[in-house]
GUPASE-439958 format. One record per atom (N, C-alpha, C): residue number from 0; atom name; z, y, x. Coordinates in nm, 4 decimals. Example, Ala and Ser with C-alpha at 12.3 -4.5 7.8 and 13.67 -1.06 7.14 Angstrom:
BEGIN
<0, 'N', <0.7800, -0.5690, 1.3190>>
<0, 'CA', <0.7800, -0.4500, 1.2300>>
<0, 'C', <0.7800, -0.3300, 1.3200>>
<1, 'N', <0.7080, -0.2250, 1.2850>>
<1, 'CA', <0.7140, -0.1060, 1.3670>>
<1, 'C', <0.7870, 0.0030, 1.2900>>
END
This chain:
BEGIN
<0, 'N', <0.2189, -0.9719, -0.3164>>
<0, 'CA', <0.1898, -0.9785, -0.1670>>
<0, 'C', <0.1977, -1.0670, -0.0391>>
<1, 'N', <0.2988, -0.9525, -0.0561>>
<1, 'CA', <0.3771, -0.9355, 0.0964>>
<1, 'C', <0.3931, -1.1278, 0.0986>>
<2, 'N', <0.4816, -1.1677, -0.0306>>
<2, 'CA', <0.5461, -1.3492, 0.0081>>
<2, 'C', <0.3979, -1.3945, -0.0415>>
<3, 'N', <0.2677, -1.3702, -0.0735>>
<3, 'CA', <0.1615, -1.4683, -0.0381>>
<3, 'C', <0.0813, -1.4881, 0.0865>>
<4, 'N', <0.0937, -1.3133, 0.1274>>
<4, 'CA', <0.0917, -1.3292, 0.2200>>
<4, 'C', <0.1048, -1.4481, 0.3899>>
<5, 'N', <0.2505, -1.4504, 0.3555>>
<5, 'CA', <0.3103, -1.5172, 0.4417>>
<5, 'C', <0.4177, -1.4021, 0.5649>>
<6, 'N', <0.4003, -1.3063, 0.5431>>
<6, 'CA', <0.4517, -1.1868, 0.5993>>
<6, 'C', <0.5684, -1.1667, 0.5583>>
<7, 'N', <0.6658, -1.1522, 0.7146>>
<7, 'CA', <0.7922, -1.1042, 0.6284>>
<7, 'C', <0.8116, -0.8667, 0.6370>>
<8, 'N', <0.8662, -0.8572, 0.5666>>
<8, 'CA', <0.8741, -0.6579, 0.6169>>
<8, 'C', <0.8317, -0.6427, 0.7916>>
<9, 'N', <0.8925, -0.7354, 0.8752>>
<9, 'CA', <0.8939, -0.6798, 1.0190>>
<9, 'C', <0.7781, -0.7040, 1.0248>>
<10, 'N', <0.7077, -0.8007, 1.0125>>
<10, 'CA', <0.5755, -0.8568, 1.0256>>
<10, 'C', <0.4704, -0.7544, 0.9962>>
<11, 'N', <0.5216, -0.6997, 0.8853>>
<11, 'CA', <0.4051, -0.5729, 0.8392>>
<11, 'C', <0.4183, -0.4268, 0.9277>>
<12, 'N', <0.5247, -0.4272, 0.9291>>
<12, 'CA', <0.5673, -0.2994, 1.0181>>
<12, 'C', <0.4465, -0.2346, 1.1957>>
<13, 'N', <0.5603, -0.4179, 1.1675>>
<13, 'CA', <0.4089, -0.4288, 1.3527>>
<13, 'C', <0.2615, -0.3878, 1.3183>>
<14, 'N', <0.2037, -0.4371, 1.1855>>
<14, 'CA', <0.1003, -0.4793, 1.1581>>
<14, 'C', <0.0444, -0.3309, 1.1277>>
<15, 'N', <0.1337, -0.2689, 0.9855>>
<15, 'CA', <0.0801, -0.1293, 0.9870>>
<15, 'C', <0.1274, -0.0043, 1.1064>>
<16, 'N', <0.1963, 0.0017, 1.1416>>
<16, 'CA', <0.2364, 0.0537, 1.2594>>
<16, 'C', <0.3297, 0.2108, 1.1827>>
<17, 'N', <0.3607, 0.1862, 1.0761>>
<17, 'CA', <0.4775, 0.2809, 0.9554>>
<17, 'C', <0.5901, 0.1589, 0.9564>>
<18, 'N', <0.7171, 0.2967, 0.9575>>
<18, 'CA', <0.8571, 0.2132, 1.0088>>
<18, 'C', <0.8600, 0.1356, 0.8436>>
<19, 'N', <0.9805, 0.0814, 0.8937>>
<19, 'CA', <1.0455, 0.0237, 0.8591>>
<19, 'C', <1.1267, 0.0849, 0.6804>>
<20, 'N', <1.1224, 0.1941, 0.6842>>
<20, 'CA', <1.1491, 0.2560, 0.5289>>
<20, 'C', <1.0117, 0.2948, 0.4472>>
<21, 'N', <0.9642, 0.3776, 0.5623>>
<21, 'CA', <0.7804, 0.3735, 0.4499>>
<21, 'C', <0.6993, 0.2666, 0.4010>>
<22, 'N', <0.7097, 0.1388, 0.4785>>
<22, 'CA', <0.6636, 0.0538, 0.3713>>
<22, 'C', <0.7465, -0.0084, 0.2703>>
<23, 'N', <0.8624, -0.0314, 0.3026>>
<23, 'CA', <0.9770, -0.0644, 0.1971>>
<23, 'C', <0.9877, 0.0553, 0.0647>>
<24, 'N', <0.9270, 0.1671, 0.1138>>
<24, 'CA', <0.8978, 0.2010, 0.0256>>
<24, 'C', <0.8009, 0.2480, -0.0563>>
<25, 'N', <0.7275, 0.1933, -0.0335>>
<25, 'CA', <0.5257, 0.1739, -0.0618>>
<25, 'C', <0.5728, 0.0149, -0.1596>>
<26, 'N', <0.5796, -0.0414, -0.0535>>
<26, 'CA', <0.5860, -0.1231, -0.1218>>
<26, 'C', <0.7150, -0.1549, -0.2569>>
<27, 'N', <0.8514, -0.1152, -0.2866>>
<27, 'CA', <0.9123, -0.1302, -0.4002>>
<27, 'C', <0.8835, -0.0116, -0.5123>>
<28, 'N', <0.7572, 0.1002, -0.4745>>
<28, 'CA', <0.7019, 0.1967, -0.5766>>
<28, 'C', <0.8034, 0.3334, -0.5282>>
<29, 'N', <0.8864, 0.3571, -0.4929>>
<29, 'CA', <1.0072, 0.4448, -0.4905>>
<29, 'C', <0.9481, 0.5165, -0.4190>>
<30, 'N', <0.9653, 0.7005, -0.4690>>
<30, 'CA', <0.9314, 0.8143, -0.3781>>
<30, 'C', <0.8281, 0.8784, -0.4490>>
<31, 'N', <0.7932, 0.9741, -0.3503>>
<31, 'CA', <0.6420, 1.0245, -0.4089>>
<31, 'C', <0.4865, 0.9325, -0.3742>>
<32, 'N', <0.3813, 1.0109, -0.4385>>
<32, 'CA', <0.3059, 0.8292, -0.3971>>
<32, 'C', <0.2268, 0.8914, -0.3012>>
<33, 'N', <0.1759, 0.7644, -0.2523>>
<33, 'CA', <0.1972, 0.7437, -0.1201>>
<33, 'C', <0.0697, 0.7864, -0.0637>>
<34, 'N', <0.0564, 0.8462, 0.1039>>
<34, 'CA', <-0.0757, 0.8989, 0.1227>>
<34, 'C', <-0.1475, 0.8095, 0.1280>>
<35, 'N', <-0.3178, 0.8028, 0.1230>>
<35, 'CA', <-0.3745, 0.7144, 0.1161>>
<35, 'C', <-0.3870, 0.6564, 0.3192>>
<36, 'N', <-0.3342, 0.6580, 0.3847>>
<36, 'CA', <-0.3048, 0.6273, 0.5207>>
<36, 'C', <-0.2640, 0.5044, 0.5499>>
<37, 'N', <-0.1593, 0.5836, 0.4737>>
<37, 'CA', <-0.0713, 0.4244, 0.4711>>
<37, 'C', <-0.0788, 0.2904, 0.3301>>
<38, 'N', <-0.0812, 0.3544, 0.2409>>
<38, 'CA', <-0.1844, 0.2624, 0.1511>>
<38, 'C', <-0.3090, 0.1592, 0.2466>>
<39, 'N', <-0.3713, 0.1717, 0.3201>>
<39, 'CA', <-0.4832, 0.1789, 0.3762>>
<39, 'C', <-0.4148, 0.0894, 0.4367>>
<40, 'N', <-0.3493, 0.1372, 0.5626>>
<40, 'CA', <-0.2904, 0.0395, 0.6545>>
<40, 'C', <-0.1761, -0.0736, 0.6333>>
<41, 'N', <-0.0989, -0.0644, 0.5470>>
<41, 'CA', <-0.0826, -0.1296, 0.4825>>
<41, 'C', <-0.1698, -0.3087, 0.3798>>
<42, 'N', <-0.2753, -0.2402, 0.2808>>
<42, 'CA', <-0.3716, -0.3034, 0.2282>>
<42, 'C', <-0.4123, -0.3791, 0.3495>>
<43, 'N', <-0.4538, -0.3584, 0.4906>>
<43, 'CA', <-0.5073, -0.3798, 0.5377>>
<43, 'C', <-0.4691, -0.5075, 0.6139>>
<44, 'N', <-0.3682, -0.4738, 0.6771>>
<44, 'CA', <-0.2750, -0.5256, 0.7062>>
<44, 'C', <-0.1886, -0.6935, 0.6684>>
<45, 'N', <-0.2443, -0.6388, 0.4935>>
<45, 'CA', <-0.2195, -0.7482, 0.4064>>
<45, 'C', <-0.3769, -0.8212, 0.3800>>
<46, 'N', <-0.4585, -0.8005, 0.4254>>
<46, 'CA', <-0.5581, -0.8426, 0.3766>>
<46, 'C', <-0.6409, -0.7688, 0.3219>>
<47, 'N', <-0.6468, -0.6680, 0.2144>>
<47, 'CA', <-0.6582, -0.6514, 0.0888>>
<47, 'C', <-0.7576, -0.5897, 0.1084>>
<48, 'N', <-0.9032, -0.5731, 0.0499>>
<48, 'CA', <-1.0214, -0.5442, 0.0046>>
<48, 'C', <-0.9609, -0.4029, -0.0135>>
<49, 'N', <-1.0966, -0.2739, 0.0517>>
<49, 'CA', <-1.1047, -0.1717, 0.0730>>
<49, 'C', <-1.1400, -0.1126, -0.0543>>
<50, 'N', <-1.2412, -0.1013, 0.0205>>
<50, 'CA', <-1.2784, -0.0020, -0.1411>>
<50, 'C', <-1.1986, -0.0318, -0.3152>>
<51, 'N', <-1.1716, -0.1881, -0.3680>>
<51, 'CA', <-1.1152, -0.1666, -0.5141>>
<51, 'C', <-0.9285, -0.1573, -0.4453>>
<52, 'N', <-0.8772, -0.1177, -0.3063>>
<52, 'CA', <-0.8076, -0.0771, -0.3183>>
<52, 'C', <-0.7706, 0.1191, -0.2923>>
<53, 'N', <-0.8916, 0.1754, -0.2511>>
<53, 'CA', <-0.9334, 0.2933, -0.2708>>
<53, 'C', <-0.9228, 0.2892, -0.4272>>
<54, 'N', <-0.9949, 0.2195, -0.5529>>
<54, 'CA', <-0.9873, 0.3109, -0.6213>>
<54, 'C', <-0.9188, 0.2603, -0.7268>>
<55, 'N', <-0.8157, 0.2039, -0.6885>>
<55, 'CA', <-0.6953, 0.1875, -0.7774>>
<55, 'C', <-0.6285, 0.2910, -0.7076>>
<56, 'N', <-0.6370, 0.3698, -0.5799>>
<56, 'CA', <-0.5203, 0.4256, -0.5261>>
<56, 'C', <-0.5641, 0.5732, -0.6085>>
<57, 'N', <-0.6608, 0.5705, -0.6084>>
<57, 'CA', <-0.7328, 0.7205, -0.6034>>
<57, 'C', <-0.6988, 0.7245, -0.8734>>
<58, 'N', <-0.7504, 0.6585, -0.8899>>
<58, 'CA', <-0.7395, 0.6455, -0.9979>>
<58, 'C', <-0.5761, 0.7428, -1.0420>>
<59, 'N', <-0.4968, 0.5579, -0.9692>>
<59, 'CA', <-0.3790, 0.5787, -0.9819>>
<59, 'C', <-0.3091, 0.8143, -0.9407>>
<60, 'N', <-0.3754, 0.8155, -0.8307>>
<60, 'CA', <-0.3767, 0.9671, -0.7473>>
<60, 'C', <-0.4305, 1.0871, -0.8978>>
<61, 'N', <-0.4740, 1.0087, -0.9319>>
<61, 'CA', <-0.4991, 1.0743, -1.0870>>
<61, 'C', <-0.4949, 1.0527, -1.2233>>
<62, 'N', <-0.3310, 1.0058, -1.2177>>
<62, 'CA', <-0.2903, 0.9655, -1.2865>>
<62, 'C', <-0.3305, 0.8568, -1.3869>>
<63, 'N', <-0.3831, 0.8489, -1.3609>>
<63, 'CA', <-0.3830, 0.7017, -1.4861>>
<63, 'C', <-0.5533, 0.6553, -1.4828>>
<64, 'N', <-0.5745, 0.5741, -1.6117>>
<64, 'CA', <-0.7528, 0.5872, -1.6266>>
<64, 'C', <-0.7941, 0.6648, -1.6765>>
<65, 'N', <-0.9355, 0.6293, -1.6877>>
<65, 'CA', <-1.0184, 0.7675, -1.7053>>
<65, 'C', <-1.0360, 0.7989, -1.8889>>
<66, 'N', <-1.0092, 0.8931, -1.9101>>
<66, 'CA', <-0.9719, 0.8988, -2.0753>>
<66, 'C', <-0.8617, 0.9248, -2.1454>>
<67, 'N', <-0.7443, 0.9615, -2.0411>>
<67, 'CA', <-0.6560, 0.8797, -2.0557>>
<67, 'C', <-0.5906, 0.9658, -2.0550>>
END
């Protein structure tokens, strides 16, 4: 998504308001499950629709698809 957007990591950091370390960690999927606030902010900077992003975030937070 970052590559397709034409944004650099520095651009995304500027647009999201989070540190390069936090944004990089989110994009790599390292560390703890991310808070909605940073997920929303980075998604917004990348023009990702909020509703589908929130559904995916909620599903991941709950441990995967329903019924598993």
